[in-house]
C-alpha positions in Angstrom: 48.3 278.4 30.4 46.6 281.2 32.4 43.8 278.8 33.3 46.2 276.1 34.3 48.2 278.5 36.4 45.0 279.5 38.2 44.2 275.9 38.9 47.7 275.2 40.2 48.0 278.3 42.3 44.5 279.1 43.5 42.7 275.8 43.4 45.4 273.3 44.3 47.8 275.6 46.0 45.0 277.6 47.7 47.0 280.9 47.6 43.7 282.7 48.3 43.6 281.0 51.7 47.1 282.2 52.4 46.1 285.8 51.6 42.9 285.4 53.7 44.8 284.1 56.7 47.4 286.9 56.3 44.7 289.5 56.2 42.9 288.0 59.1 46.0 288.0 61.3 46.8 291.6 60.3 43.3 292.6 61.3 43.9 291.0 64.7 47.1 293.1 65.1 49.6 290.3 64.2 52.5 291.6 62.1 53.0 288.7 59.6 56.3 290.2 58.5 57.9 289.2 61.8 59.3 285.8 62.4 56.6 284.9 64.9 53.8 286.3 62.8 55.2 284.7 59.6 55.4 281.3 61.4 51.9 281.6 62.6 50.6 282.4 59.1 52.7 279.5 57.6 51.3 277.1 60.2 47.7 278.0 59.9 47.8 278.1 56.0 49.6 274.8 55.6 47.5 272.9 58.2 44.2 274.0 56.7 45.4 273.5 53.1 46.8 270.0 53.6 43.8 268.9 55.7 41.4 270.0 53.0 43.4 268.4 50.3 43.9 265.2 52.3 40.1 264.8 53.0 39.2 265.4 49.3 42.0 263.3 47.9 41.5 260.3 50.3 37.8 260.4 49.7 38.2 260.2 45.9 41.0 257.7 46.0 39.1 255.5 48.5 36.1 255.5 46.2 38.3 254.3 43.4 39.9 251.8 45.8 36.5 250.3 46.6 36.7 248.6 43.2 40.0 246.9 44.2 39.6 245.0 47.5 42.5 242.8 48.4 41.0 239.6 46.8 40.3 241.4 43.6 43.7 242.9 43.6 45.2 239.5 44.1 43.2 238.1 41.1 44.4 241.0 38.9 48.0 240.6 39.8 47.8 236.8 39.3 46.8 237.3 35.6 50.2 238.9 34.7 53.7 237.6 34.5 57.2 239.0 34.2 57.9 242.7 33.9 54.2 243.4 33.0 53.2 242.0 36.4 55.7 244.3 38.2 54.3 247.3 36.3 50.7 246.3 37.1 51.6 245.9 40.8 53.3 249.3 40.9 50.3 250.9 39.2 48.0 249.2 41.6 50.0 250.6 44.5 49.2 254.1 43.2 45.5 253.7 44.0 46.1 252.5 47.5 46.6 255.5 49.8 48.7 253.6 52.4 51.7 254.7 54.4 54.7 252.4 54.6 53.3 250.5 57.6 49.8 250.1 56.3 51.2 248.4 53.1 52.9 245.6 55.0 49.8 243.6 55.8 48.7 243.6 52.1 52.3 242.6 51.1 52.1 239.6 53.5 48.6 238.7 52.2 49.7 238.9 48.5 52.9 236.9 49.3 50.9 234.3 51.3 48.5 234.0 48.4 51.3 232.8 46.2 52.1 235.9 44.1 55.7 236.2 43.0 57.9 238.0 45.5 59.1 240.5 42.9 55.5 241.5 42.1 54.6 242.0 45.8 57.7 244.1 46.4 56.9 246.3 43.4 53.5 246.9 45.1 55.3 247.5 48.5 57.6 250.1 47.0 55.0 252.1 45.0 52.2 252.1 47.5 53.7 254.5 50.0 56.0 256.3 47.6 53.7 257.4 44.8 49.9 257.7 44.7 47.3 259.9 43.2 47.3 262.1 46.3 51.0 262.7 46.0 50.6 263.7 42.4 48.0 266.4 43.2 49.9 267.6 46.3 53.2 267.8 44.4 51.5 269.7 41.6 50.2 272.3 44.1 53.7 272.9 45.5 56.3 272.1 42.9 54.4 272.3 39.6 53.1 269.8 37.0 56.4 268.7 35.5 58.0 268.0 38.8 55.0 266.1 40.0 54.7 263.9 36.9 58.4 263.1 36.8 58.4 262.3 40.5 55.6 259.8 40.1 57.1 258.3 36.9 60.5 257.8 38.6 58.9 256.4 41.7 57.2 253.8 39.5 60.5 253.0 37.8 62.1 252.3 41.2 59.1 250.0 42.1 59.3 248.1 38.8 63.1 247.8 38.6 63.3 247.0 42.3 60.7 244.2 42.1 62.3 242.8 39.0 65.8 242.7 40.7 64.3 240.9 43.7 62.5 238.4 41.4 65.8 237.6 39.6 67.5 236.9 42.9 64.8 234.2 43.6 64.8 234.9 47.4 61.9 232.6 48.2 63.9 231.0 51.1 64.2 234.5 52.7 60.5 234.6 53.5 59.4 233.6 57.0 57.6 230.3 57.2 54.4 231.7 58.7 53.9 233.8 55.5 54.2 230.9 53.1 52.0 228.8 55.4 49.2 231.3 55.4 46.0 229.9 53.9 45.2 231.3 50.5 42.0 233.2 50.4 39.0 231.4 49.1 37.8 232.2 45.5 34.6 233.7 46.6 32.4 236.0 44.5 32.9 239.5 45.6 29.8 241.4 46.7 28.6 244.2 44.5 28.6 247.4 46.3 26.1 250.1 45.6 27.2 253.7 45.0 25.9 254.6 48.5 28.1 251.8 50.0 31.2 253.1 48.1 30.5 256.7 49.2 30.1 255.5 52.8 33.4 253.5 52.6 35.2 256.5 51.1 33.9 258.8 53.8 35.0 256.4 56.6 38.4 256.0 55.0 38.9 259.7 54.7 37.8 260.2 58.4 40.0 257.4 59.6 43.0 258.6 57.6 42.6 262.1 58.9 42.5 260.9 62.5 45.6 258.8 62.0 47.6 261.4 59.9 46.6 264.7 61.5 49.2 264.6 64.3 51.9 264.1 61.7 50.5 267.1 59.7 50.8 269.2 62.8 54.3 268.0 63.5 55.4 268.4 59.8 53.9 271.9 59.5 55.4 272.9 62.8 58.9 271.8 61.6 58.2 273.5 58.3 57.3 276.8 60.0 60.4 276.5 62.1 62.6 276.1 59.0 60.8 278.7 57.1 61.2 281.5 59.5 63.8 280.6 62.1 66.5 278.5 60.5 69.2 280.7 58.7 69.2 280.1 55.0 73.0 279.7 55.0 72.6 276.6 57.2 70.2 274.9 54.8 72.1 275.8 51.6 75.3 274.7 53.2 73.9 271.2 54.1 71.4 270.6 51.3 72.4 273.2 48.6 74.5 272.8 45.5 77.7 273.5 47.4 77.3 270.1 49.2 77.5 267.2 46.6 76.5 264.8 49.3 73.4 266.6 50.2 71.1 264.0 48.5 72.8 261.2 50.5 72.5 263.1 53.7 68.8 263.8 53.1 68.1 260.1 52.4 70.0 259.0 55.5 68.1 261.5 57.7 64.8 260.6 56.1 65.0 256.8 56.3 64.4 256.3 60.1 61.5 258.9 60.2 57.9 257.9 60.0 55.4 260.1 58.1 53.5 260.1 54.9 53.5 262.7 52.1 51.0 264.9 53.9 53.4 265.4 56.8 56.5 265.7 54.6 55.2 268.3 52.1 55.4 271.3 54.5 59.0 270.4 55.5 60.0 270.0 51.9 58.4 273.3 50.9 60.2 275.1 53.7 63.6 273.5 52.8 63.1 274.4 49.1 62.3 278.0 50.1 65.5 278.2 52.1 67.7 277.2 49.2 67.8 273.4 49.3 68.1 271.7 45.9 64.9 270.2 44.4 66.3 266.7 44.1 67.6 266.7 47.7 64.2 267.7 49.0 62.3 265.2 46.9 64.7 262.4 47.8 64.1 263.3 51.5 60.4 263.0 50.9 60.8 259.6 49.1 63.0 258.2 51.9 60.5 259.3 54.7 57.4 257.9 52.9 59.0 254.6 51.6 61.4 253.6 54.4 60.6 254.1 58.0 61.9 252.4 61.1 58.4 251.1 62.2 57.7 249.7 58.7 61.1 248.0 58.5 60.5 246.4 61.9 57.1 245.1 60.7 58.6 243.8 57.4 61.4 242.0 59.3 58.7 239.8 60.9 57.8 238.6 57.4 61.2 238.4 55.7 64.6 237.4 56.8 67.5 239.9 57.2 69.1 239.2 53.9 66.0 240.0 51.9 65.2 243.0 54.1 68.7 244.4 53.4 68.3 243.9 49.6 64.9 245.7 49.7 66.4 248.7 51.7 69.5 248.8 49.5 67.4 248.9 46.3 65.2 251.7 47.6 68.0 253.8 49.0 70.1 253.6 45.8 67.0 254.3 43.6 66.0 257.3 45.8 69.5 258.7 45.7 69.6 258.4 41.9 66.3 260.2 41.7 67.6 263.0 43.8 70.7 263.6 41.7 68.5 263.4 38.5 66.3 266.2 39.8 69.3 268.2 40.9 70.9 267.8 37.5 67.8 268.8 35.5 66.3 271.2 38.1 66.6 274.2 35.7 64.4 272.4 33.0 61.8 271.1 35.5 61.0 274.2 37.6 
């Protein structure tokens, strides 16, 4: 337990970095006990920590992903049927470090290739909601039990959501251009050398950092504002146990926003520190990462309004249930 606590706090949580930054600011004459000094420490610590974790995690995940290009993923998904296919699609989504918008082109490709709609929607839900990076990041902030349960419940939403959509048989709700898309040729996939995979992983990490870094700055900035400037009574009043609709409010606020888990982590951490309930915070994170206005606009180009509404409804209901689950069992999970 002592070793694992060290891994969680010092290696993943990088508490040594927080102490180092605090000491450095103090040496420069900045009083970190003040609001301004505390905000500066929070900002520098979270930006550096999340950036380092992002680069390492995306590099590792991208190396794994190099074994699953879209054509190979399509072949894998095509081998399974029924509930098993939904589960495989959801698990495959965990090794694709995509935001909600980046998942849409793969969804269109899989659907155009003839895969069942329920299977492709299971992938579309799980890909931005849960991945290996989110597991490690959540472990560093909320602990192992919370991280594991978060990922498991996210997979449950993806599997159940895809299965419901499959039962509805909404094939007529897909736009014609998606169904008319040519299926990819059954070509032999090139064998990549280790050097090629490492280069691919490096480029993916660099590209993701360039795309995500502005959202990290925004997310950490908002987190620093909440952490040191927003009265705790405001947060607990809106998102604490005294407001039974806090989960619903968090989901409704999070749905239109566009960010990935790297941008939402500091906001969630600050909200939790101010007294927000765990489930309310996690449901906010799920809503932001899974449903965003840009991704819904893109998805509307591929599916008709009825199917889009079903997809949003399933995700919103699932996320709200996850939030209340965590709030109910928060004592046992933290």
